[in-house]
Structures are given as C-alpha cells and as structure tokens.
N, C-alpha and C positions, 0 to 999 in steps of 0.2 A: 073629780067624778070620783077616784077612785074615795078621794076621805069621808064623800055620800055614803057608798056604796060599806065600804071597813063600821059606819056608824052607825046605819041599822042595822047590817050583823051582830053588834055590840049591845044593840036596845037589844033585837029578840032573844040571842046572848041575856044577855039579863032578865028580861021577861018570864026566859024560860029557866033559867036557875032564882029566880026573885029575886036576884041582888039587883035594891035598886040605884045603887051609886055607878054598876055595870050600865045598865038600864039609861039610867042620865048623859054619861059619858057618853053616851052614839049620840045621845040625840047634841049634845052641844056638837059633836064630830059631823052632825046633818049640817046643823042650823053654821057653822065656822067653812063648811063648802058651800054653803049658798052664799054667803056674803063673800066670798072672795067673788064664788062668781060675776055676780049683781053689780062688784066693783072692775071687773074688769071688763062688762058692757057698758059704764060708764064711760074709764077710761074710754074704749072702743067707738063707743058716739061721742067725748067731746075729741076722742082727733080726727073723727072723717069731719065732724064740723070742722074745727078747725082748717084739713086740707080744702071745704068749699069755702071758705072763705077767704083763702089764701088764695086759689083759683080765679075765687070774684076779684081779689081785687088787682092781680095783675089782668084780667081781662082788662077792667077798668083802667088804669095809669095804661096797656094799649092804644083806647080805644081814645086815649086825653093825648097820647101820642103820634097817632094818626092826626085829630083834631089840631095841633100844633105844626104840624107837615101841612100843611090846607092853607096855613093864616100868614104861610112866612109874607110878610108885604114890608 
C-alpha cells in the first residue's frame, strides 16, 4: 500500500512539474503495488483451498476407517 501512495505522490509531482518520467515512474510504482497485492490475494486463495481439500481428505479417511472397523469379520 505504501508503494501505491508513494507512486501516486510521484505521479502528481510529475504532473505538477511537467516531468513525464517522474509521472510514469509513479504510475509504474502504483501498478507494481497492485500486482503484488493481487499475487498475494491469489496465493492466499490457493492456500485456503488447499487447506480445505486437506481437511476434506482427512474427513473422508476418518469415515473410511470407521467403515473398516464395522466390517471386522
């Protein structure tokens, strides 16, 4: 988030001074920050889904053990 704010400040500074390179630098910083945040969100979503799948697998394994115990002939 701080890169986004810094980028916005650099962009505004570039606009006020007429410095296109400073303006573009600010936009690039904002885009980089947004990309990092999106990557972090995707990573967290994948981790959450993997945890859910792991929990489901453990639940099914527990159910299978219960069935095996009932069939002890």
